C-alpha positions in Angstrom: -0.3 -0.1 -0.3 1.4 3.2 -0.8 1.6 6.1 1.3 -0.3 9.3 1.8 0.1 12.1 -0.5 -1.3 15.6 -0.4 -1.7 18.5 -2.4 0.1 21.6 -0.4 -1.3 24.8 -0.8 2.1 26.2 0.2 4.3 24.7 -2.1 2.0 24.2 -5.1 2.3 20.6 -5.6 1.7 17.0 -4.3 4.1 15.7 -1.9 4.2 12.2 0.5 2.9 13.2 3.9 5.4 12.7 6.5 4.4 14.1 9.8 6.6 15.9 12.4 5.8 13.4 15.0 5.2 9.8 13.4 3.2 9.0 17.0 0.7 12.2 16.9 -0.5 13.9 13.8 -1.9 17.4 14.4 -4.3 19.0 12.7 -6.5 22.5 12.7 -9.4 23.5 10.4 -10.7 26.8 10.8 -14.5 26.2 12.3 -17.4 28.4 12.0 -18.4 32.1 13.0 -21.7 31.1 15.4 -23.9 34.2 14.1 -26.3 31.9 11.6 -26.7 28.8 10.3 -24.0 27.0 8.3 -24.8 27.1 4.7 -23.6 24.7 2.0 -20.5 26.3 1.4 -19.4 26.0 5.3 -20.7 22.0 5.2 -17.7 20.9 2.4 -15.0 21.6 4.4 -16.2 20.0 7.3 -16.8 17.0 4.9 -13.7 17.2 3.5 -11.4 17.4 6.8 -13.8 14.8 8.3 -12.6 12.2 5.5 -8.6 13.6 5.9 -9.4 12.8 9.8 -10.9 9.5 9.2 -7.9 8.6 7.1 -5.1 9.7 9.4 -6.9 8.1 12.0 -6.4 4.4 10.2 -2.8 5.7 9.5 -1.2 6.8 12.8 -1.9 5.8 16.2 -2.8 9.1 17.6 -4.7 12.3 16.1 -5.4 15.4 17.3 -7.8 17.2 15.4 -9.0 20.7 16.4 -11.8 23.1 14.8 -12.3 26.6 16.7 -15.4 28.1 17.2 -15.2 31.8 16.5 -17.5 33.8 19.0 -16.4 37.1 18.9 -16.4 38.8 15.8 -18.2 42.2 14.3 -21.0 40.2 12.3 -21.8 38.2 15.6 -22.4 41.5 17.0 -24.1 43.4 14.6 -26.4 39.9 14.6 -27.0 39.7 18.2 -27.9 43.5 18.5 -30.6 43.2 15.4 -32.0 40.2 17.2 -31.8 41.8 20.7 -30.5 39.4 22.3 -27.2 38.9 24.0 -24.1 37.8 22.5 -23.6 34.8 24.7 -27.4 33.6 24.0 -26.7 34.1 20.5 -23.5 32.0 20.4 -24.5 29.3 22.2 -27.4 28.8 20.4 -26.0 29.0 16.8 -23.1 26.4 17.9 -25.7 24.0 19.0 -27.4 24.5 15.5 -23.9 24.0 13.9 -23.1 20.9 15.7 -26.7 19.1 15.0 -26.3 20.1 11.0 -22.8 18.3 10.8 -23.9 15.5 13.0 -26.6 15.2 10.2 -23.9 15.1 7.5 -22.2 12.1 9.4 -19.0 14.6 10.7 -17.2 13.0 13.5 -16.6 15.9 16.4 -13.1 17.4 16.7 -11.0 16.2 19.1 -10.8 19.6 20.6 -13.1 22.6 19.5 -11.7 25.9 21.4 -13.7 28.7 21.6 -12.0 32.2 21.0 -13.6 34.1 24.2 -11.5 31.2 26.4 -8.3 32.2 24.6 -8.0 36.1 24.7 -5.2 35.7 27.2 -3.1 33.6 24.9 -3.8 35.9 22.0 -2.9 39.1 24.2 0.4 37.4 24.6 0.7 36.4 21.2 0.8 40.3 20.2 2.8 41.2 23.1 5.2 39.1 21.7 4.7 40.8 18.1 5.0 43.9 19.5 8.4 43.1 21.4 10.0 41.8 18.4 9.0 45.0 16.6 6.3 43.3 14.1 3.2 44.8 15.8 2.9 48.4 16.7 -0.2 50.5 18.7 -1.8 53.2 16.9 -4.7 55.1 18.0 -6.0 52.2 20.4 -5.1 49.6 18.0 -2.3 47.1 17.7 -1.4 46.1 13.8 0.8 43.7 12.3 3.3 45.6 10.2 3.2 43.7 6.9 6.9 45.4 5.6 8.1 43.7 8.7 8.3 40.1 7.3 9.9 39.7 4.1 8.1 36.3 3.6 4.5 37.9 3.6 2.3 36.5 0.7 4.2 33.2 0.3 1.0 31.1 1.0 -1.3 33.1 -1.8 1.8 33.9 -4.2 0.0 37.6 -4.8 1.9 40.5 -5.8 1.9 43.4 -2.9 -0.9 45.5 -5.4 -3.1 42.1 -5.2 -3.0 41.8 -1.5 -3.9 45.4 -0.4 -7.2 44.9 -3.2 -7.8 41.1 -2.2 -7.2 42.2 1.8 -10.2 44.7 1.9 -7.9 46.0 5.0 -9.6 49.3 6.8 -8.0 52.4 5.2 -7.3 54.5 8.2 -4.9 57.3 9.0 -3.1 55.7 12.0 -1.6 52.6 9.9 1.9 52.7 8.8 1.0 50.6 5.6 -2.0 50.1 3.9 -1.4 46.6 4.0 -1.0 46.4 7.6 -3.9 44.3 9.4 -5.6 44.3 13.2 -4.5 42.3 15.7 -6.5 44.4 18.8 -9.3 46.8 18.5 -10.8 49.1 21.0 -14.5 48.5 22.4 -16.9 50.3 23.2 -18.8 50.3 26.3 -21.4 48.0 24.7 -19.4 45.8 22.7 -17.4 43.0 24.0 -14.0 43.8 25.3 -11.3 42.5 27.5 -8.5 44.1 29.3 -4.8 44.6 27.9 -2.2 46.7 28.0 -3.5 49.0 25.1 -7.0 49.3 26.8 -10.0 47.5 26.7 -10.5 46.1 23.2 -11.3 42.5 21.5 -8.9 40.7 19.5 -9.0 40.5 15.4 -9.9 37.6 13.7 -6.5 36.3 12.4 -5.1 36.7 15.7 -7.5 33.9 17.1 -6.5 31.1 15.0 -3.0 31.8 15.5 -3.2 31.5 19.5 -5.6 28.9 19.7 -3.7 26.9 17.2 -0.5 27.0 19.2 -2.6 26.4 22.5 -3.8 22.9 21.6 -1.3 21.6 18.6 2.1 23.3 19.4 4.3 25.0 16.8 4.7 23.9 14.3 2.2 21.4 13.5 1.3 19.0 10.9 -1.6 20.2 8.8 -3.9 23.4 8.5 -7.5 23.1 6.3 -10.3 25.4 5.2 -11.7 26.4 2.1 -10.0 28.2 -0.4 -11.4 31.5 0.4 -9.3 31.5 3.3 -6.1 31.4 1.8 -5.8 35.3 1.6 -5.7 37.1 4.0 -7.0 34.7 6.7 -4.3 32.1 6.4 -1.9 34.5 5.1 -2.1 36.3 8.0 -2.0 33.9 10.8 1.5 32.4 8.9 2.6 36.0 9.4 1.6 36.1 13.0 2.5 33.0 14.4 6.0 32.8 12.1 7.0 35.9 13.3 6.0 36.0 17.1 8.5 33.1 17.7 10.9 33.6 15.1 10.3 30.0 13.4 10.1 29.4 9.8 7.2 27.0 9.7 3.3 27.4 10.9 2.1 24.2 9.4 3.7 22.0 7.3 0.8 21.1 4.9 -2.2 23.7 4.1 -4.6 22.1 2.3 -8.3 24.1 1.0 -11.0 22.9 -0.5 -13.0 24.5 -3.8 -15.8 27.1 -4.3 -19.3 25.4 -4.0 -21.5 27.0 -7.0 -25.5 26.4 -7.1 -26.4 25.5 -10.6 -23.5 27.0 -12.0 -23.7 30.1 -10.5 -21.5 31.5 -7.5 -23.8 31.2 -4.1 -25.2 34.4 -3.1 -28.2 35.6 -0.9 -28.6 38.1 -3.4 -29.2 35.7 -6.3 -31.5 33.8 -4.2 -29.1 30.6 -4.3 -28.3 30.4 -0.5 -28.8 27.4 0.9 -28.1 26.3 4.6 -27.7 22.6 5.6 -30.6 22.9 7.7 -32.9 24.1 4.3 -31.6 20.9 2.7 -32.7 18.7 5.8 -35.9 20.0 6.4 -36.7 19.5 2.7 -36.7 15.6 3.1 -33.3 15.1 1.9 -31.0 13.0 4.3 -27.3 14.1 5.6 -26.0 11.1 4.1 -27.5 11.9 0.8 -25.8 15.3 0.8 -22.5 14.4 2.1 -22.1 12.0 -0.7 -23.0 14.9 -3.3 -19.8 16.8 -1.8 -17.9 13.6 -2.2 -18.3 13.3 -6.1 -16.3 16.0 -6.5 -12.5 16.1 -6.0 -12.2 18.4 -3.0 -10.1 20.8 -4.7 -12.0 21.0 -7.8 -15.1 23.5 -7.4 -18.3 21.9 -6.8 -21.8 22.3 -8.6 -24.6 22.0 -6.4 -27.6 20.8 -8.4 -31.2 19.7 -7.9 -30.7 16.7 -10.0 -27.4 15.8 -8.2 -29.4 15.5 -5.0 -31.6 12.9 -6.5 -28.8 11.0 -8.0 -26.9 10.5 -4.9 -30.1 9.6 -3.1 -30.8 6.8 -5.8 -27.1 5.6 -5.5 -27.7 5.1 -1.5 -30.9 3.1 -2.1 -28.7 0.9 -4.5 -26.0 0.3 -2.0 -28.7 -0.3 1.1 -30.6 -2.8 -1.1 -27.8 -4.9 -1.2 -26.8 -4.6 2.3 -30.3 -5.3 3.3 -30.0 -8.6 1.4 -26.3 -9.9 2.7 -25.8 -11.7 5.6 -23.3 -9.8 8.3 -20.1 -11.5 8.8 -17.5 -11.5 11.3 -14.3 -11.2 9.4 -12.8 -7.6 9.5 -12.4 -6.5 5.7 -9.6 -4.1 4.2 -10.9 -2.0 1.5 -7.9 -1.6 -0.1 -8.7 0.2 -3.2 -10.8 2.8 -1.2 -8.0 3.4 0.8 -5.4 3.3 -2.3 -7.8 6.2 -3.7 -8.0 8.5 -0.4 -4.0 7.9 0.0 -3.8 10.1 -3.3 -5.1 13.5 -2.0 -8.2 12.2 -0.7 -9.6 11.5 -4.2 -13.0 10.8 -3.2 -14.4 10.2 -6.5 -12.2 7.2 -7.2 -12.9 6.2 -3.5 -16.3 6.1 -4.6 -16.0 4.1 -7.7 -13.7 1.5 -5.7 -17.3 1.3 -3.5 -19.4 0.7 -6.8 -16.7 -2.2 -7.5 -17.4 -3.9 -4.2 -21.1 -3.4 -4.8 -21.0 -5.0 -8.0 -19.0 -7.8 -6.4 -21.2 -8.4 -3.4 -24.4 -8.6 -6.0 -22.4 -11.7 -8.2 -21.5 -12.9 -5.0 -22.7 -17.0 -5.3 -22.1 -18.1 -1.8 -23.0 -16.7 1.4 -19.7 -16.2 2.4 -18.6 -14.7 -0.5 -21.7 -12.3 0.1 -20.9 -11.5 3.7 -17.2 -10.9 2.3 -18.1 -8.6 0.1 -20.9 -6.7 2.1 -18.2 -6.2 5.3 -15.5 -5.0 2.9 -18.6 -2.2 0.9 -19.4 -1.1 4.7 -15.7 -0.7 5.8 -14.8 1.5 2.8 -17.9 3.2 3.3 -16.8 3.9 6.9 -13.8 5.7 5.8 -16.2 7.9 3.3 -18.3 8.5 6.4 -21.1 6.5 4.2 -23.0 3.1 4.5 -22.9 3.1 8.4 -26.8 3.3 8.7 -28.7 0.1 9.2 -30.2 -0.8 5.4 -34.0 -0.9 7.2 -33.7 2.4 8.7 -32.4 4.1 5.3 -35.1 2.6 3.2 -37.5 3.1 5.6 -36.9 6.5 7.1 -35.8 9.1 3.8 -37.9 10.1 1.0 -41.0 11.9 1.1 -43.1 9.2 1.8 -43.5 10.5 5.1 -44.7 13.9 4.5 -47.3 12.7 2.2 -48.8 11.3 5.3 -47.9 7.8 5.9 -46.2 6.8 8.4 -44.5 3.0 8.9 -47.9 1.8 10.4 -50.2 2.8 7.6 -47.9 1.5 5.0 -47.6 -1.6 7.0 -51.7 -1.8 7.3 -51.9 -1.4 3.5 -49.3 -3.6 2.4 -51.4 -6.1 4.8 -54.5 -5.1 2.9 -52.9 -6.0 0.1 -51.8 -9.1 1.0 -55.1 -10.1 2.1 -56.7 -9.0 -1.4 -54.0 -10.9 -3.3 -54.9 -14.0 -1.1 -58.8 -13.4 -1.8 -57.8 -13.3 -5.5 -59.4 -9.5 -5.6 -56.7 -8.3 -7.9 -57.9 -4.7 -8.8 -58.2 -4.1 -4.8 -54.3 -5.2 -4.8 -53.4 -3.0 -7.8 -55.3 0.0 -6.2 -53.7 -0.3 -3.1 -50.3 -0.5 -4.9 -51.1 2.4 -6.5 -51.7 4.3 -3.1 -48.2 3.3 -2.0 -46.5 4.3 -5.1 -48.4 8.0 -5.3 -46.7 8.3 -1.7 -43.5 6.9 -3.2 -43.5 3.8 -1.2 -41.8 1.3 -3.6 -43.2 -2.5 -2.7 -41.3 -5.9 -3.6 -42.5 -9.4 -3.5 -40.2 -11.9 -2.5 -40.0 -15.5 -1.5 -39.5 -14.2 2.2 -42.9 -12.1 1.7 -43.1 -8.1 0.9 -40.7 -5.8 1.6 -40.5 -2.1 1.3 -39.1 1.5 1.1 -39.4 4.7 0.4 -38.2 6.0 -2.9 
């Protein structure tokens, strides 16, 4: 079996992954700013790095996965004011919704989930180091990072100075020494959240939060830092600058990984275009979290993902085929090694190839002639699915618990009663009534199948 290879944004190439400590792999992924529901674009990195986490846990004896909660930020302050609720209430409620939505997508919880407000002391200490080393300065109640003080600034994004200034959308302020300088600490008004500091009562800038939390929980340097492609600049570029300059080290994270944008029907997802969907929107429309996850995994993580309605329907049909095969196969006790799935994921998380390997295992299961062969193929399919966060539900629960039938007013008991009525009609040779009941079930998107062991059903 080959080793893990990952694309490193910092070096712009795929490289064999060699952890700094083979006994303990450390990964940090930028988490949510908790002021509103997570949208589909927010969900993509969660799924991508969940798969990487599963792969790393298989390969190494210890993995620490840290994903932060940003619970102090100007968007949070504005949302709380608009809602007329305390900031703490807003962030607690939104964090709980985020966890529920990500759980529904089958994502494992990270090992560590630090909140920014619990780490302000570490942020202040980090800023003090930057000031002492001449990389930051106080001006008009703010503390700013002096970008020209770091000659390597821009290595991650590869942008020119003019591009960086334009892309950062940094605040134009007379107290800045350079237009590219960015805020590490800012003053707070009495009604805004704030903490004491050497520069007065205030709050941290966004970028310093991740530098402080990743150092606190993973140490410096660590192995992998991940997030969406939109975070490369300025967020991750600024994290690198802060951390390297504060500690005088050449490296913050060895590998930087970024997933591509999410599009909707060929357009960039946007509230103004009316194509902005949250994860909860999709779940409330009756789509299973596993279906949404499969849609995400069908595109390689570094490529743009085009979210289309027909793609969701196809993913549901695909999962139905897998679970139908699993429902009819015996459960074996032997452990399985899904080598083809593993090999695909070792190649920079090639989830499309891994899914192709799952389909090959499905074909093997459907062709297996003996019970031991079927049990072995089933075990391999489930083991391969586990690496992708798929096929872990009970087949019967999946086949009976998804789709649109429930919203049509037919619960399990009603369906079972109709099937019993149809079987009684068939026994009485009242085929007209049996056909009527079958049509009623079909209208409610309930699919029934007659077999040697009786009638089975599933929601379509």
